[in-house]
C-alpha positions in Angstrom: -135.0 -48.9 -224.2 -137.1 -48.2 -227.4 -135.9 -45.9 -230.2 -138.4 -43.2 -229.1 -137.2 -43.4 -225.5 -133.6 -43.2 -226.7 -134.5 -40.1 -228.8 -136.2 -38.5 -225.8 -133.2 -39.2 -223.6 -130.9 -37.6 -226.1 -133.1 -34.6 -226.5 -133.2 -34.1 -222.8 -129.4 -34.4 -222.6 -128.9 -31.9 -225.4 -131.2 -29.4 -223.6 -129.3 -29.9 -220.4 -126.0 -29.3 -222.2 -127.2 -26.1 -223.9 -129.1 -24.7 -220.9 -127.2 -26.1 -218.0 -126.2 -22.7 -216.5 -129.6 -21.2 -217.1 -131.6 -24.2 -215.7 -129.4 -24.2 -212.6 -130.3 -20.5 -212.1 -134.0 -21.4 -212.4 -133.7 -24.2 -209.9 -131.9 -21.9 -207.4 -134.6 -19.3 -207.8 -137.3 -21.8 -207.3 -135.6 -23.2 -204.2 -135.4 -19.6 -202.8 -139.1 -19.0 -203.5 -140.2 -22.3 -201.9 -138.5 -21.5 -198.6 -140.7 -20.3 -195.8 -140.1 -19.5 -192.1 -143.3 -21.5 -191.4 -142.6 -25.1 -190.9 -146.0 -26.1 -192.2 -145.7 -24.0 -195.4 -142.2 -25.3 -195.9 -143.4 -28.9 -195.6 -146.1 -28.3 -198.3 -143.7 -26.4 -200.5 -141.2 -29.3 -200.4 -144.0 -31.7 -201.2 -145.1 -29.7 -204.2 -141.6 -29.3 -205.4 -141.7 -33.0 -206.1 -144.3 -32.4 -208.7 -141.8 -30.7 -211.0 -141.4 -32.8 -214.2 -140.2 -31.8 -217.6 -140.2 -28.1 -216.9 -141.1 -27.5 -220.5 -142.3 -23.9 -219.9 -139.0 -22.7 -218.4 -137.2 -24.6 -221.2 -139.3 -22.9 -223.8 -138.7 -19.5 -222.2 -134.9 -20.0 -222.0 -134.6 -21.4 -225.6 -136.8 -18.5 -226.9 -134.4 -16.1 -225.2 -131.4 -17.8 -226.7 -132.8 -18.0 -230.2 -133.5 -14.2 -229.9 -129.9 -13.5 -229.1 -130.0 -12.8 -225.4 -126.9 -11.4 -223.7 -125.3 -12.6 -220.5 -126.8 -9.8 -218.4 -130.4 -10.5 -219.5 -130.0 -14.2 -218.9 -130.4 -13.6 -215.2 -133.8 -11.9 -215.8 -134.8 -14.7 -218.1 -134.1 -17.2 -215.4 -136.3 -15.3 -212.9 -139.1 -15.1 -215.4 -138.7 -18.9 -216.1 -139.1 -19.5 -212.4 -142.2 -17.3 -212.4 -144.0 -19.3 -215.1 -143.0 -22.6 -213.4 -144.5 -21.4 -210.1 -147.7 -20.3 -211.9 -147.9 -23.8 -213.5 -147.3 -25.5 -210.1 -150.2 -23.4 -208.7 -152.5 -24.5 -211.4 -151.6 -28.2 -210.8 -152.4 -27.9 -207.1 -155.8 -26.4 -207.9 -156.4 -28.8 -210.8 -155.9 -31.8 -208.4 -158.7 -30.5 -206.2 -161.0 -29.9 -209.1 -160.4 -33.4 -210.5 -160.2 -35.0 -207.0 -156.9 -36.7 -208.1 -154.9 -39.0 -205.8 -151.5 -38.8 -207.5 -149.3 -36.3 -209.3 -146.0 -37.6 -210.7 -146.3 -40.7 -208.4 -146.7 -38.4 -205.4 -149.8 -37.9 -203.4 -151.7 -34.7 -204.2 -151.8 -31.9 -201.6 -155.4 -32.4 -200.7 -154.9 -36.1 -200.2 -151.7 -35.5 -198.1 -153.3 -32.8 -196.1 -156.8 -31.4 -197.0 -158.6 -29.2 -199.6 -158.1 -26.0 -197.6 -154.4 -26.5 -197.8 -154.5 -27.1 -201.6 -156.6 -24.0 -202.3 -154.5 -21.7 -200.1 -151.2 -23.1 -201.2 -152.1 -22.7 -204.8 -153.0 -19.0 -204.0 -149.8 -18.7 -202.1 -147.8 -19.8 -205.2 -149.7 -17.4 -207.5 -148.9 -14.5 -205.1 -145.2 -15.5 -204.8 -145.0 -15.7 -208.6 -146.5 -12.3 -209.1 -144.2 -10.7 -206.5 -141.2 -12.3 -208.1 -142.2 -11.0 -211.5 -142.5 -7.5 -210.0 -138.9 -7.6 -208.8 -137.7 -7.6 -212.5 -139.0 -4.1 -212.8 -140.5 -5.0 -216.2 -144.1 -3.7 -216.1 -144.9 -5.2 -219.6 -143.7 -8.6 -218.5 -145.9 -8.4 -215.4 -148.8 -7.4 -217.6 -148.2 -10.3 -220.0 -148.0 -12.7 -217.0 -151.1 -11.4 -215.4 -153.1 -11.6 -218.7 -151.9 -15.2 -219.3 -152.8 -16.3 -215.8 -156.3 -14.7 -216.2 -156.9 -16.5 -219.4 -155.7 -19.8 -218.0 -158.2 -19.5 -215.1 -160.9 -18.5 -217.6 -160.1 -21.6 -219.7 -160.6 -23.8 -216.6 -163.9 -22.1 -215.8 -165.0 -22.7 -219.4 -164.2 -26.4 -219.0 -166.3 -26.6 -215.9 -169.1 -24.9 -217.7 -168.9 -27.3 -220.6 -169.0 -30.3 -218.2 -172.1 -28.9 -216.4 -173.9 -28.5 -219.7 -172.9 -32.1 -220.8 -172.4 -30.8 -224.3 -169.4 -29.3 -226.0 -168.3 -28.8 -229.6 -164.8 -28.9 -231.0 -164.9 -25.1 -231.1 -165.6 -25.1 -227.3 -162.9 -27.6 -226.7 -160.2 -25.5 -228.5 -161.4 -22.4 -226.7 -160.8 -24.2 -223.4 -157.4 -25.5 -224.4 -156.3 -22.1 -225.8 -157.0 -20.8 -222.3 -156.0 -23.4 -219.8 -152.9 -24.8 -221.5 -151.8 -22.7 -224.5 -151.6 -19.4 -222.7 -148.7 -20.4 -220.4 -146.8 -21.9 -223.3 -147.4 -18.8 -225.4 -146.4 -16.3 -222.7 -143.3 -18.3 -221.8 -142.0 -18.0 -225.4 -143.0 -14.3 -225.6 -141.2 -13.5 -222.3 -138.1 -15.3 -223.5 -138.1 -13.5 -226.9 -138.7 -10.2 -225.0 -135.8 -10.8 -222.7 -133.6 -11.7 -225.7 -134.4 -8.4 -227.4 -136.4 -9.7 -230.3 -138.5 -7.4 -232.3 -142.3 -7.2 -231.7 -142.8 -9.2 -234.9 -140.5 -12.0 -233.8 -141.9 -11.9 -230.3 -145.3 -12.5 -231.9 -144.0 -15.4 -233.9 -142.5 -17.1 -230.9 -145.7 -16.5 -229.0 -147.7 -18.1 -231.8 -145.2 -21.0 -231.7 -145.8 -21.5 -228.0 -149.6 -21.3 -228.4 -149.7 -23.9 -231.1 -147.3 -26.1 -229.2 -149.5 -25.8 -226.1 -152.5 -27.0 -228.0 -150.5 -30.0 -229.4 -149.3 -30.7 -225.9 -152.8 -30.7 -224.4 -154.2 -33.0 -227.2 -151.4 -35.4 -226.5 -152.2 -35.2 -222.8 -155.8 -36.1 -223.5 -154.7 -39.0 -225.6 -152.4 -40.2 -222.9 -155.2 -40.1 -220.4 -157.1 -42.7 -222.4 -154.2 -44.9 -223.5 -151.6 -45.0 -220.7 -151.7 -46.4 -217.2 -151.2 -44.7 -213.8 -147.8 -46.5 -213.5 -146.5 -44.8 -216.7 -147.9 -41.3 -216.2 -147.6 -41.0 -212.5 -151.1 -39.7 -212.1 -154.7 -41.0 -212.1 -155.5 -42.7 -215.5 -158.8 -42.1 -217.3 -159.2 -39.0 -215.2 -161.0 -37.2 -218.0 -163.6 -40.0 -218.2 -164.0 -40.0 -214.4 -164.8 -36.3 -214.6 -167.1 -36.7 -217.7 -164.8 -34.4 -219.7 -165.4 -34.1 -223.5 -161.8 -34.2 -224.7 -160.8 -34.2 -228.4 -160.6 -38.0 -228.7 -164.1 -38.4 -227.4 -165.4 -35.6 -229.6 -163.8 -37.2 -232.6 -165.4 -40.5 -231.7 -168.8 -38.9 -231.5 -168.2 -37.3 -234.9 -167.2 -40.6 -236.5 -170.0 -42.7 -235.1 -173.6 -43.2 -236.1 -176.4 -41.6 -234.3 -176.9 -44.8 -232.3 -173.2 -45.0 -231.4 -173.1 -41.3 -230.4 -176.0 -41.9 -228.0 -174.2 -44.9 -226.5 -170.9 -43.0 -226.1 -172.6 -40.2 -224.3 -174.4 -42.6 -222.0 -171.2 -44.3 -221.1 -169.3 -41.0 -220.7 -171.8 -39.5 -218.2 -172.4 -42.7 -216.3 -171.3 -42.9 -212.7 -170.5 -46.6 -213.1 -166.7 -47.1 -213.4 -167.4 -50.3 -215.5 -169.2 -48.2 -218.1 -166.1 -46.0 -218.4 -163.9 -49.1 -218.9 -166.2 -50.2 -221.7 -165.9 -46.8 -223.3 -162.2 -46.7 -223.0 -161.9 -50.1 -224.8 -164.4 -49.4 -227.6 -163.3 -49.5 -231.2 -165.0 -46.2 -231.9 -163.0 -44.4 -229.2 -159.8 -45.9 -230.7 -160.7 -44.2 -234.0 -161.3 -41.0 -232.1 -157.9 -41.3 -230.5 -156.2 -41.8 -233.9 -158.0 -38.8 -235.3 -157.0 -36.6 -232.3 -153.4 -37.7 -232.6 -153.3 -36.6 -236.2 -154.6 -33.2 -235.2 -152.0 -33.0 -232.5 -149.2 -33.6 -235.0 -150.6 -31.0 -237.3 -150.6 -28.4 -234.6 -146.9 -29.3 -233.8 -146.0 -28.9 -237.5 -147.7 -25.5 -237.6 -145.8 -24.5 -234.5 -142.5 -25.4 -236.1 -143.3 -23.3 -239.2 -143.3 -20.2 -236.9 -139.6 -20.7 -236.4 -138.6 -20.3 -240.0 -138.0 -16.6 -239.6 -135.2 -17.3 -237.1 -131.7 -18.2 -238.3 -130.6 -21.8 -238.1 -129.0 -22.5 -234.6 -128.8 -25.2 -232.0 -131.5 -23.4 -230.0 -133.9 -23.3 -232.9 -133.3 -27.0 -233.7 -134.0 -27.8 -230.0 -137.3 -25.9 -230.1 -138.3 -27.9 -233.2 -137.4 -31.1 -231.5 -139.4 -30.2 -228.4 -142.4 -29.6 -230.6 -142.0 -33.0 -232.2 -141.5 -34.7 -228.9 -144.6 -33.0 -227.4 -146.8 -34.4 -230.2 -145.5 -37.9 -229.9 -145.6 -38.4 -226.1 -148.2 -41.1 -226.6 -146.0 -43.4 -228.7 
């Protein structure tokens, strides 16, 4: 086991130790929400439950609640809200796999491969509706509004990404607009919901929301780097998926910026080629490697900016864990 892998394992264990009771409550709530009297729906739900990985959004919500001084009574509501954001995330994964025509998700066949596209679309919708209903049971209208707005912006981010691909042209500004929608919103709302459940002031809620948003951007950049540098065996999902879908991610945009006019034209030709061998050539090019390095540097800067948002909170185990989560998220590619 490498030093980085050891550090990750220790971080995971520390989070489990601090949040054991709360995470158990989240898992119990998710288990209840994934039950159905329909055998078919239950089968799909059990299959999708295997997609659950790091559960970073529930963890961010719970740590944000803790760092805000949540009491025992409110912790139950925080666990319910954590289950809500995880269900919304699961719904987006099911839909994303259809959009990307992916075969695998965390080493498990995607829903549309296991069954069909109709099942994927409808089950994603089913998860969204279950999540919104569960949020409503908290009786917190503002929390429901925040969740609804974040979900809307997440979907808008996905639509903007499709639009950019159809135009075959995107700027870094467009890229960050997409990322702020499709990824950063759920990170941001998770932290704000936790802070709200913990009784934080509006100012501190905004700081944690900003922390989550910046962390979400770092997380997505790291994900885009991983798509180009890691294998299917290590990530558990289709590798080079962004290339296969002709997606202008930050590493590619940086490669275009760093290259000559001739190199930029060649990169674009390889990216939008339908030939898989052209995509392999692009993935192995020296210019793309420079783009990956530049994107990774930006990823680390966003993580550092996220951590600065936590300075207004007193030193605590929970704050240190949030800082470590930010650092880990920026270095997943190492």
